[in-house]
TIMARKOL-156525 format. One record per atom (N, C-alpha, C, CB): y, x, z. Coordinates in steps of 0.05 Angstrom, whole numbers, plus 5000, padded with zeros to 4 digits. Atoms other than C-alpha are relative to their C-alpha. Glycine has a CB too. Example, Ala and Ser with C-alpha at 12.3 -4.5 7.8 and 13.67 -1.06 7.14 Angstrom:
BEGIN
497650185000491052465156502450185000500149805025497649844999497952735143502249855014500950094971
! end
This chain:
BEGIN
497249994997361242751479501350224989500650005025498949805015363943171426502449914985498050114983497850155012370542841410501850214992501349805019498049805010376343221374502649955015500449974969497350004991382943331401501750114979500350135025499650274998406243511379502549944995499349895022497250035004410743281365501249975025500749784983498950014973415143391424502349804996501050295011497950175002422143121421500349855027499649824977499650124973424142971493501549754998501450185020498550245004426242251492499449785021499549904971500750204975425641931562502449784996500050175035498150165008429241291541500749825023499249854976498950214980432840741581499849744985503250065010501949954978429240321597497550144989499249745015502449865007423740851588499850044973497649875009500749915026420640851522501549834976497049984998498850175021425240351484501250144977502049845011498849855026428740881442497650134983502250265011502249885020421841171421498549744985497650195018500950245015419640421407501649934975499949775017498050035024425740351362499350214978503150055011500549795019424141011328497449934984499950275013502650085013416940811316500549744981497649925023499850215016419040101292501550074973501249785016498649915025424240421243498650134981502150165004501749875019419140861213497649904995499550255006502550135002413740381217499249934970500149765017500550045025410040361151498749724996498350224990501050275003407739701120496950045003500949854972503150004995400239521128499250144973498649675005501149885025399239691053500450305000501349864974499549715001402540361056498850195019502650045003501649844981398640601115497249964997500849935028502750065006392040361084498649815019498550254998501150204981391039821134500249714989501450025027499950295010389239081119502049845020496949874999498250174982394338571142498349845022501849784981501750154982392038191203499549714989501349995027501050275007388137551190501049785019497050004998499350214983389636871216497949975026500149754983502050034979386236731282499349715006500950135025501150274996382136111303500449875025497450004994499950124973383036051374497549965014501349765000502950024992375536081385499450215022498150044975500949794981372236431440498050214987498649875024501649765010369037111429499450185021501350154979500549804978366837721469502650085014498750264989497549914984371537921525500750264995499549985030498849735005375838481506502250095022501349994971497749934985381138891544502250044980499550255018497649975019388438891519502250125015500949734988497449944989395039221534502349844992500550274994497650145009401238811532502550135009499949725008497549834995407939201526502249825000500450234979497550174996414038821552502450155005499649815024497349884993421438941565499350045034502849764993500549954976421039271633501749795017500650285006498750204982423038831693498249825013501849854986501850184984419838381747500049744989500849975029500150245009422337771715498649934973502449934999501550015025419637891645497150025008500850224980502949954993413038131676499149715011499550255024500850284991412637461713499349804981502049875014500150165025413837061650497450034986502350074981502049925017408837471612497249935013500450294994502450034984403537421665499049684998500650095032500650275000403836651663499049924970502749835009501050065027403436681586497150134994502050104979502949875003397237131592498149805008499550255019501950194992393636601633500149764982500449935028500050225020396036051585498550044975502749934992501149945024393336451529496950035002501250254990502949974992386236471562499350295009498249934975500649734988387037171594500050025031501950194990499649934972386837491663501350235001497850025015498449764998391538011688498550205018502749935012501449804984387938641712502050175018498350204980497849824988394339061730502549984985499250295000497249995013401539041716501650235010501549755006498549784991405339701716502849914991499150274988497550125006412039351719502250204994500949835022497849785005416340001721499850084972499750285019499949905029414040171651499649794982497950214994500150235016413039471624497249994986502449994980503049995014405239531608498549825019498550314998501950194985400538971631497150034985501149684998502749975008392939051626498949735004498450235015501250264999389338411613497350004987501749784988502850055012382138161594500049704990497550045023500050235012380937591550497949994979502549954990501950075021375437251505501049834981497949895009498950155022380236861463500550164973502749905010499649855027380137061391502950054995498849844976497149995006387536931386501850095022500949734991498349944977389937221450502050224990498250115026497949795007393737841421502149874980498750274986497850105017397237451365502049815017498849824974498650164980399436931418502050145015498249895018498049854981402237421464501950164985498650205019497949885017405937771408502749824996498650054972497950215005410037121400501649965025498749734991498750064976411937091472502850175009497950045018497349844995419337281490499550215021502449805011500249754983419637961521497550194996500149905030501949825011413338211490500650164979497949874993499249845025414438791445497450084986501750285007502649965013407038931427497749955019499750284987502650054984400038731447497650034983499949735012502149955018393438921422497350095018500950234978502549954987385939041442499850295001497549884985500649674996383939721468497350104991500250105032503049915009376739721442499449784979497650015026501050205023372839391387497449895008499650144970502450144990366739211429500449875026497850195002499350134975365838761488500050165025498349795003500149854977367138951560497250015009501749895019502650004989360839161597500450045030498350224987500050004971358039081675500550265015497549905008497649975007372640881575499650254981502050025024502449844999372242231496501150295003498349974974499249744992372942951509499950204975498250105024500049815019374143581467499150265003502250024994501749794999368744051481498550024976498449995023501749995026364744311422497250115006501450194979502749954991357244271441499749995029498950254991501050044971353144231505500650255016496849935000499549764984354344711563497650175000500749925028502049795000350245341568499850085032500750264979499949954973348545381643498850295006498649785015500849724988347846041681497649935018502550155018502250054981341346121719500549955029498250224998499550064975341245871788499950275016498149785010499949764984343346431835501250234986497350065009498749815018346946821781502450145013500949874973497749914988353246871821499250185024501949785007500749874974349847111883499050294994497749825014501149775005346347631846501850224987497749954985498249855015352147891806501750195015501649844985498349794983355948531829502550014984498550325002497150055008363248441822501350295004501749755022498249745000368149031807501849935027502250044970498150024978372949151866502349824992501150275008498050185004377748591873499749774980502150134995500650215019374148111823497849825012499150124973502050184992369847511829497250064990500949744990502649895011362347601821499349944967497749875018500650055031362047271750502650064981499049684996497649955013368847511729499550194974502050135020500649825020366048041685499749864972497450155007500550155025363947491634502549824994497449815004497750155005370947161638501950174981501249925027498249845018373847521579502749864996498650044972497650155005378946961573502350025019499349734998498249934976382347151639501650264991498250065029498749745006383547861614501449964973497850245000498850035025385747621543503149925005498549794985497250094996391847281574501350125026500049685000498949864972392847741634500149865026502850094997500350174978390747251682499250145026498049804992501049854980387147741723502050175016497950154988497949844988393248191733501949825012501350184981497950204989397847581743499149945030500349714981500850094973393647391804501050185021497149985003499249814981395648001838503150015005499050264991497250024998402947871827500749745012501250034974499450314990403247111839497849834991503049874988502650175008396546711840500949704997497550025023499150305001400846061842500649885026497949844988499450124976403845611894498649795009502349944999501350194988400545151941501849744995499450085028498250225001406444691927499949874970502950105008500550085028404144621852497449874998500150224980502650145004398644111832499749954974499849745014500750085026395344051766498049765001498850244986501650255002392343361753498250024976501849744998501949985022385743381713499349724993497650175007500950295010385542711674497650034982502649834983502349915015378342751654497649815007499350315006502650174991371142521671499550045028497250104984500549974970371942681744499550285007497749835009500049734990372043301787498450015025502850115005501849954978366543531835501650205019497150124990498249864980371243741892498150145022502149795015501949864983364843971931499350254992497749875003500649775014364144561884501250245018501249994969498649814981365445201929501950154987498250195013497749885012370245481878502249814997499250114974497750205000374144841877501149895024499449804986499650114974373744571946502750135012497450065017497649904986379145081974502649904988500050315000497550075012384444831923500249734992500650144978500350265010382544121915502049795017497049925002498250194986387843571932498849714999503050004987500850275002384542941949502049795001498249955019497650234999391042551966501449974975502250075022498750025024392942661897497949934975501450264996501950045020386442441864499149705001497650195004500950295004383741751839498049954981502049844993501950105021379041371797501849774983497049875015498450195018383141021741498349804982501750184981501650175019377240691705500649715003497050055005499450284998378939981689502949945000498849885024497250035003386440101690501249975028500849764982498650024973387740071767498650195017499849705014500749754985387440661811498549925027502750175008501550044977382140711864500050295015496949884993499749764986383541241917497950035024502750005010502049964976377441141964498750285000497749804998501149704999374041811983497950034982499050085028501949945019370142111928500149864972497549965011500250185023371941591877500750154973502049755004499349835023374642151831497650174990502250175008502349835010367742501825498749904978497950035019501650125025363342451763498049795009498350244984501750204996359141871757497050114997500649784980502549855006353442301728500350264994498649894979499249764999354243001743498650204976499450095029501349875025349143221688501549954975497049894995498950085029353142871633503150015003498949674990497250024998360242811664500950295012500949735019499349714994361043591671503050084992497850194984497849885014367343651630502450065020500949824977497749964983372643531684499750225019500549765013500549794981369543981733500650314986496949985010499749745018369344551678503050054998498749974970497149965004376544451663501650065027501249744988498949954974378644431736499650285011498849805020500549714995375345131746501550164986497450084995498349815020379045411687502950025011500249884968497450064993385445181719500650185028500449685003499549924973384645351794497650075016501449785013502549904984377845601816501050225015497450094984498849844980379546001879498750294998499549875027501049744997379046761884498850015030502250224994501149994975374346711942497350145005499849765008502449844999368647171926497349864994499850125028502450195003363946611905498950014974500649725005501050045026363446551831502050084977499249734999497949965020369246501780502749985014499849814977497150034993376946531782501049824977501650305003498550155018381746041751502350174992500849745010497949865010388146221713502150005021501049894974498050044982392345991770498749935030501949784990501850044978387746091835501349935024498450235004498850074976392945951885501549734999501850225007498950264999395245251860497949805009501149924974501750234997392444601876499049844974501549815017500850145023388344171830498649725011497950194981500850264993387143411831498449864977502449845009501850155020381942961794501049724995497149995011499650295005384042321761498049914977503049944992502250105020377842001728500749784983497649925014499250195021378741601666497749934981502350114985502250035022371941621628498349765013498150304995501450244993368140971626497150065008500049824976502949894991361241011664498049924979499149885029502250105019357440631606499950184975500549694990500149855028359741051545501950275001501149784975498849754999363941631571502850004985498150204990497450025018370141381527502649985018499849724981497350004982377441441552501949774986501750335000498450235011380540751539502950065011498749705011497149984998388240671536500849925030501549824978499050104974388740271601499550215023498749715008500949814980385040811641502050245002497250124994498349765003389741351613503049945008499950104969497450094989396040931626500150045031500349694993500149974970393940881701500150275008497549895012499649724991392941631705502450104999498650164987497249905002399741801680501749905021501149934975498550114980402841321724499550115026499849725001501149874975398541551785501550295005496650024998499449735000400242261770503050035007499350144972497149994995407842151767500649895031501549814976499550124973407741711832499050175023498849725002501149844978403742251871500750284999497149985001498749734997408042861857498550204984500150095030501549795014403243201807502150124981497549894984497949855015407543721770498950044970500550305014501149945027402643861709497749804998499050324996502850125004397043451679498950144975500149654996501549935025391743691632498349774988498350245006501050225013389143241580498150104975502549824990501849885021382943491543498249794989498450245012501050235011381242861506501849874979499449825021497950185013383842351456499549705011499850024966500450274992384741631475498449824978502849875006501950165017379041201449501249724999496949995013501949895018376940851408500750114974498349824997499049935025381341101351500750295002502249824992499049715000381941861335502750014989498250204982496950035006388441681300500849715002500750114970499250264995392041051318502549944980500749975032498150035021395640771255502149795012498549904974498050164987402340441274500349734982502850165004500250265019401539921216497949805013499050094968501850174990395839621254500849905029497450134999498750104975398439171314498450115024500149695002501649914978392439351361500850315006496849954994499749704992393340111352502850055004498850194978497149964993400940081355500549925029502049834981499850044972400439761420498850195018499049775006501349794983395840291446501650245001497250074990497849765003401040841422501949925022501750034969497950094983406340451459499450035029500749724995500850024972402940351524499550295012497549825002500749754988400241071533502750184997497350154985497749875004407041331507501949935025501149934971498250064974410940941562499150155024500049695008500749894975406441191615500450325001496949915006499649724996406941931597502950065001498750154979497349964997414441871587500949945028501449844980499250064973415041571655499250235016498649735010500649764987411042161682501950234997497550084991498649765006415342661649502949965013500150064967497550054986421442301676500150055029500749744997500449964969418642391746499650295005497649835011500349704995417943141733497350134994500650055029502649905007410943211707499950084969497849785006500249875029409443651643497149964993500850334999502850045008403143421607499350184975499549694994501249845020398843881562497749854989499150275011502350145011393743641514498650194978500949714988501549835019388143951469500549894973496950025005499350075028389443951395497749854983500750274986502350115016382443741374498350184988500949834979502049835010376144041346499149934975498050015017500750055030376143761275501050184980501049744991498849805020379444331244502049844980497650164982498250155019384543841215502950135000500249675010497349905002391144051191501949735007500650134969498450214990395743571233502849994987500250035029497350025014401843731191499649914972501650295000500450085025398443501127500749694998497150064993499450295004399442791097497549864994502149964977502550155007392342621087497450135015499550004967502249954985386442651134497649835000500850015024502450175002379342371128498849965029497950124980500950084972377642011195497349854997502249825015502850095003370141891196498849915027498350214988500950034973369441761271501149745012501050255016498650244987373641131286499149734987503350044997500250024974372440651318497650145013500049735006502149854989368041081364498449825021501150265013501550174982365840481409498249794986501949855017501650185017362640081351498750164976501949784989500649865025361240261279502450124985498649804982497749865013365940781251500149914970499850335002499550075026369040611183501950224987501149724999498449795011371441221143502549894987498350164980497350075010378941191127501550234997501449815018498349775004384241651101502849945013500350064971497750064986390141711144502150224998499449935027498049804997396942041148500750045027502349944986499249974971397942361215502650015008499250225009497650034991404942281214500749695004501750134982499550294997403841531212497649885020499949844969502350094982397141491251499650245020497249934982499749764978397541891316497350035014502449935023502149924983392342261355501550025027498550284991498750014972394342101428498250095022500849725006497349944991396142371477501450224985499950075027499049735007397043021438502449984979497850174988497650045019402142751385502249835012499149864974497650174988406542381434502450195008499149835028497649814996413742651445499850105031503049844993499749914976414243121503497250115012501249795014502349924993406843271507499750294985497949774993500649735010404944031496497450014986500050205023502550005014399644091441499150304998500349864970501349734998394744671449497350054985499550065029502449945018390144991397498350225013500950114971501849834988384345451414499750264986497549875001500749745012382946181403497850175014502450175001502249854990377346671414500850275010498050024979499749704988376647391440501650174983497150145004498549815020379747681378502949894997498550014970497650135002385747241387500649884972502050195007500050135024383946901322499649705007497750114982500750284997384146121317497149974999501249834978502850065000377345841337499349824976499349865026500850135026373545561279500249705001497250074993499950294998373744851303502749895005498249905022497250104990381044821328501549864979501850245010498150115019385744331292502550175002500549715006497749825002392344631274502049874985499350284987497950135012399044481241502850125005499849755008497449884997405744811231501749745008501050154972498250204992410644411270498749815019501049874977501450194985405244061308499050165028497649894982501049824981401844611350502550135017498350234985498249864986406144841408499450275009500649855019500849754984402145381441496950034994500749965033503049945003395045701437499050135025499350204976501349894973390245931493497050024991500649805029502849945004383146171495498449765006499050245017502150265000377945591482497350104995500749774976502849895006372146021461499449994971497949865015500850015026369046161396496950154996502350144984502649865001361546311384499950244976497649774995500149805023363346741320501850265011501349854970498649794993367847171361498850095029503049935000501649914980363747581408501150225020497750084989498749824981366547921470497950255010501149815026501549784987364348601501499649955029501450264996500650094972361748271565497150015005500949715005503049984993355048291602498349814985499649965030501250225015353047631570500449974972500849775011498950005027356647751505499949714990498350204981499850265008358247011503503049944996498749825020497250055007364446791465501249745010500250014971498750284990365146121501501250055027497649755002498450014975368745991565498149945025502349764997501950034975365146071633501849875022498850315012498450134982367445581688498049875020501949804987501550144981364945141743498849744987501849945024501250265008360144551735498949885024497950034978500950174978358043991780497550115016499449724990502549934987352944151836500150295010497549944981499749714994355744861849499050164979498750075024501249845022353345091781502350114985498049834981497949835018356945541727498549954974500550365008500949995031356345491649502250034981498449734992498249995023359645591583500549784985499250174984499250195018363345131541502150134980501149755015497849935020367845201479501749754991498950144974498550215010373144751453502850015006499049775010497150024992380544591451500349875031501649824976500150084972378544231516500250245021497649845004499849774984378144941544502550144998497950184994497649865007384145211512502449835016500450024967497650154986388944651543500250085030499749674998499749924973387144801614500950305007497549955013499249734997388545551605503250014997498450184979497350015000395445361583501349845022500849904975499250144979395944881638500650155026498149815004499949834979394445401686502550204999497350145001497849845005399845841657502549835010500150104970497750174992404745261664500349975029499649734988499950024973402945211735501350235015497549955009499249754990404245951748503450024994498250244984497250025004411245831714501449815020500549924973498850194981412545221757500350145029498249745002499949874973410645661818502450205000497250165007497849774998415546211799502949864995499350264976497750155004420945701777499849705008500750024970500650234991419945121825502149764992499650055028498250235009426144741800500149954972502750035009500050035029424344771728499249734994498350204986500750265010424244091693497750054980502449864988501950005020418643921646501150134973499149714996498849875024423344101586500450295003502549864994499649704994424944771618497250165000501450055029502949874996417344931634499150014967497749785022500750005026416144751559501050214985500749774990498849755013421245251537499150245010502850005002501249734989418445791583497350064991499950015031502649955013411745681556500250144973498649744997499649895025414045831488501050265001501649854985498949734996418246411512497850255007502249965024501849784989412646801549497650034980498949935030502349965016407546701492500350244980499549754985500049805019405347251446498549934974498950225012500950115022404547081373498950194981501949844989501149805016399747481331500649994972497450015002499550055027402347151269497649904983501050234989502550115015398146851212498350214992500749844974501649785010392047241191500750114974497549924999499349875030392947731135497949954983500550324998502650045016385847591111499649714997497550145015500550275004383346941084498149895025498549964972501250064975380846521146497149894994501849795016502750075003373246491143498350085023498950124978501349934976370546501213497150044997500549825020502950015001363346351195499050214977499049704994501149795024363246891137498549894979498250205011501650095020360546411086501350014973499149735005498749955027365646601032501849764997497750024975498250205007369545961039502449995021498649744998497550024984376745921067500049715012502850084982500550264984376345401124502749895006498550045028497350114994383845311138501950234991500449925031497549805006390645601121502149975018501249964973497749974979395845851168502549994982499950305017497350005010403045681151502050075018500649774990497849914979409045991183500250295001499549905030499449714996411546681207498850095027503150064999500649904979410947111264500949875025500850244998498750134979415346711308498649725009502849964991501350254997412146021297498549944974502149775006501650085025406245811253498049795008498650244986501950254994400745271248497750085015499049864974502249944984395445651281500450035030498950224989499349924971398645881346502649855009500450335003497550104988405145481350501950245004499549865027498249784992409845951388498550255011501949905021501649784997403846401405498049945023501850255005501850044978398346511456501050075028497750154995498849964972399846431529499650275011498749815020500349754986400847051573500849955028501550234987499750094972399746921647501550225014497149955014498649814984402247591668502949994993498950284997497150025004409047501631501149765014500749994971499150244986409246821663500950065029497849805001499349964967409747111737501650255002497150055021498549794995413547751721503149925004499450194979
! end
């Protein structure tokens, strides 16, 4: 599970994403110009059963007609999000998507995976490094600190330790962790966990039964619990502290139990659920599978972009600000040519060269989503973090094995909670995004009436920008420049508007 991870432009359209759809269609490259082969004729034969998203004009009448068309085309409806015009369906018919695209009221339709359904990736870099059992109990904490806080260099880097004394965050603010599930029984998470705002969205339909949001396999699905701790681990004298230890955190599980992937229908469900359950902030430390970049010239990938965008715009319109990790590929997202060697990740990847202006990493490149790059203890961009002038909005600590802190463990990664009451280190833009989400939660606590657009402005305003490095960027010291920062002290490709500052957020 080592997947990589905006353009903003607030465009909550009426109805919902139609303005964005028109913008995409107007700028849509031809299949040839995007390097995609034109769709081939279909046979109507039976094949493996796949999942599909069907995007329609919003409205009950249209949805009812399209549901009938889905059945007539050999499909079954899983769930219909009528308020945003997205229907999730399953079908084994080879010509299912092309037939649906011809139905009046359907704007796009496409498969959400390239392999058959079975009886849904994240942006950490490497496996977790666990602390020995009982390490928290044996640790001696400084006065007013958590037992393991001495190794949380990231909190001090953004002033979160000092911010907690001013305003630890409001219980009226909830951050939804859209991820692999959250172990709400962890002693550092239990005090702040909101079960009423948690669910399992795998398959595209929310399951709110007790514990449905927990990881399927705690040894493998640790990612969401680590992220949740970075945001809101309680200051209760047990282990670690989160950036916003006074806010609530919810878990919305979207990772497939068989392969750990984050399929579009699951993510659509998560955004809609978060919006309808009063979640003010969502953290998205993943990219939507199976494509690292979804090319708009491909009808399936275009449908994926449209469905997820409708859902996140719906959430934004209901007052939810979403933050997403920039990715761990060290890609320049402002360039016009990127080699994608990992897609599709649910079958056999086929290397392709894409233009990130036409082939989007989602949700991070969707309008209104805050894109977060990663830094280490030296406030330098992490060696793995993707970047790009005009693409990165904000930066936050994500850890870096080459930037070593002066801490007891001298570990440059991020220490946080893991399932089963454990603790461990991870690094990645997956860890950067929740730091920024925690600061956004502090801002929402201090400014409860702030809209998502206003919170996004405040995030930029409180950030501290170190500017582009004055020396060639060579984090591993091998003599090769690994990436180039463009821009000035105010805004640049490595840090966007700057590195988040929790203390400034609550002052």
